N, C-alpha and C positions, 0 to 999 in steps of 0.2 A: 504494500500500500504506500502511496506517495501523498504527503500532506502539502497543500499549497495554501499558505496564508499571506505571503508577501508576493503579491501578483507581479510587481515590477521586476522581480528576480526570475520569473518564469515566463517571460515573453516568448522564449523559444518554443515552449510547449503550446502556447496559444497560437503562435504563428504556424506550427506544424498542423494544428487542428483546423486551421482556417483554409483548408483546401478540400474540395469534394473528392479529388483523386486520393489524397492521403487518408481521408475518412473511409473511403471505400477499401483501401488497403487494410486498415485496421479491422473493418468489419469482416473481411475475408479471413484474416488471420485469427480473429476471435472465433469465427465459425469453424475453421479447419484446424486450428492449433498451430500448424506450421506449413509453409509452402515455399517452393523454390522460386527464385526470381523469374524463371521461365514460365512457371505456372501462373504467377501473379500477372506477368505481362500479357499472357494469353487471356486470362479471365477479364482483364481490364481493356483489352484490345489496344495495348500500347507496345511500342518497341522497347527492347531492353534499355536502350539509350535514354528514352524518355522516362522510363520507370526509375532509373538509377538515382537522379537527384531527389526524388520523393522518398526513396528508401533511406538515403543518407540523412535527410531532414528528420525523419522519424527516429532513426537510430541515434542521431546526434543529441536529441533531447531525452533519450532513454525510454521511448514508448515501445520500441521493438528491439530485438536482438538479431544480429546477422552472423551466422556461423558458416564455415566452409565444411561441407560433409563430403569427405573424400571416399570413405569406405563404402558407403551404400548408395551414393548419388552421383558418382562420377565427377567429383570436384565441383559440385554445384554450390551456389550461395543459397543457404536456407534461412528464411525469415520466420520469426515467431514473436508473439506478444511478450513484452517484458514486464508489464505491470498488470496486476489483477484489478486494482482499484486506484482511483485518484480522488482524494477528498479535498474539496475546496472549503476553507475555513473563513467565514465572513465576519466573525466576531472580532471587533477591534480590541478586545480585552485579553486575547490569547498571549500568554507568556512566551517569549522567544527562548528557544533552547538550542544548545549545540547538539550535533548529531554524530554518532559513530556507527558505521556499518561494517559488518564482517560476515563470514560464513564458515561452515564446517562441513566436510564430507560426512555422510551418515556413519562411516566407520571410525570417525575420530572421537569416539566416546572415551571418557576417562575411567568409567567403571561400569560393570554390568552383572546381571544375574538372570539367566534365561533358561527356559525349559522347552523341550521339543513339542510340536514341530518347530525347527529353527534352522537358520542358515545365513550365510553371507555370500556375496559375490561382487567381484569387480565387473567392469564392462566386458572383460575378456574371458573370465572363467570363474567357476565356483571357488571359494576359499575353503579348502578342506572338504570334509564330508558333511552332508546335510544331516540334521537331527543329532548332531554331536556338539553340545554346548562348549566343549573345550576349545573349539576353533574361534570362539568369540574372544579368547585371550591370545590367540596366535598373533605374531607380530604383523602379519599381513592384514589384520582387520582394519588397519588405517586406510587401506586401499579400497574398502568396500563402498559401493555405490547403491547397494540395496541390502537390507537385513530384515529378518522376520523371526518372530518367536510367538509361542502360544501364551505364555505368562512370564512375568518377571519384569525387568527394567533395563534400560540403558540410560546413562547419565553423562551429560556433556558439560565441560567447563566452558562457560560463555566467554568468547574472546571480548575483552573490554580494555582497550588501551586509551584511557582518558586521564586527565589530571587526578591525582590520587585522592584529593579531598573534594572531588566533585560530588554533587548529590544527583542521583539518578531519578529522573522524573517519569520515565516510561520505558518499558521493554517490549519489543515486538519480535515475534519469531514466526517465520513463514516456512512451512514444510508440507511435503506431499505424503499423505498417510492413507492407510487402509487397515482392515482387519487381517487376520491370518487364519484361513480355514484350511483343512486338509484338502489339497488340490486348490479349488476356488469355490466361492459361493457368494453371489451378490447380496444375499439376505443372511448375513452372519454378523450380528451386532457384537461390538466389543467396547467396553467402557474403558477409555484411555484416561489415565490419571496424570496430571501435570503438577510437578513440584518445583519450587525454587528454594534452594538451600534448606530442603527438608519440609517446607511449608506447602501443604496442599493448596494449589491455586484453583483447581476445579476439575471437572470431569466432562469429557465430550465423548459421545457414543458414535463410533464409526459404524456405518450401516452394513458394510460387507467387504468382501475380498473379490476383486474384479479381474476377470480374464475373458470377457465376451469378445473383445477385440484387442489386437496388440497395442501396447503402449507406444506412443509416438516416438519415444526415445529408447524404448526397450530393445536391446540387441536382437538381431535376427536369429542368433543361435539359441536364445532363451526358450525354455520349455513352454509350449502354448497353453497348457492347462495350469501354469503357475501364475503367481501375482504379476499382472501386466501393468497396472496403473493404479493410482489412488486419487484422493481429493486434495486439492491445495487448500490449506487452512492457515489462518493467521491468528496466533495467540497473542493477546495484548494485556499487559499488566499496567493499569493506568491509575490516576488519582481517584477515579470513581468506581473502581472495581476491576475484575478480570473478565476479559471478553474473548469469545471465539467468533471471528468474523463479525464483530460488532454486536453479537448476541451475548449478554451478560451471563457468565456461568458461575460466578461467585462474587461475594462482596469484598474479597481480599484486595486491598489497595497497595500501590507501590510504596506509600508512606509507612504502612504497617511492617513492611519487609525491611525498611531501614538499610537499603543497599547504597553503597558509595563506590567510587572508583578505587578505593583502598584495599578492599577485600575481594577474594574470588567469589564468583557466582556459579552455581551448578543447577542446570536444568535437567530434571529427571522425567522421563516418559515411561509410564508403567502400566501393566495390567496385573494388579495385585490379586492375591487369593480371595480377598473380600469383595471383589468386583461382582456385581450382579450378572453381568455378561462377560464371561471370560472367553473372548473371541480373538485374542492375539493382536499383534501389531506388525505391520509392514511399513518400513520407512524407505522412501525412494529418493535417490540422489540424482545428480545431473545426467547420468547416462542411463537412467531407467524412468519408466512412467511417462506422464504426459507433459511434464514441466521441466525445462532445461535449467534446473537449479539445485543447489545443495540446501542444507538447512541455513536459512538466512536470518541474521540478527540485526535489529535496528535499536539503538539506545539513544534516548534523548536525555540530556543532562544539563545541569547548571553548575557554575563554578562559584 
């Protein structure tokens, strides 16, 4: 999610949106997830040369991403949406904050405890044997771009390089998630619990484990009846509570947590024994699922 409250600093975004062609490009990418430059040009009845400046404009202001896909698309330029939401803040009373952004691969957890069914994989191959929790402590787990387990947890040390005595005002975490069913099952609820430094932030119920179509970024060698893609979700800890995609899931506020730039912060994602629906967790990284991203963190702070 991108917050815009100082409009004079975002003129490039408004300029990019002030074109019917560029709006059409965004609509096509939102509908299809990702498209090659050739496919976009054909859909819009434009030459590649005429399309290129529009793509550069959208990429320059962060509305889309452009990647070169050599392995599966013959060195084609592939375009995809970069932002899930843009929030325009019109209140003049909004406090201005500094911002720190970072990301982690799904395999870069600092601790874990998982139970089968479970496994990890990089974009190239499985890491060890499936359903063997020991491989979650194998040194190659840092390379994982997908992981799954039936119950237990993974915990991440949130990257946060800000002035040590800063006060953190908001934490946002964007990630692609699903349940973990044996094989797959779109109707397989799982109560995912989120903790910060041991404090339960809230619970979100994943509706299922999806394999009806291949994930847009899931490698072609991946097993067709295994986890293909998830749902992109944004967890936010704010001054007015904790939210999942702007839906409040608990009254826990950032002030209650008393987090600063001085001490480490740990985000735990768990399916505990006490959960009503023990349906597992799948976490998708950049090279799996429908979204070309890792676990992305956004921290607002004041000094």
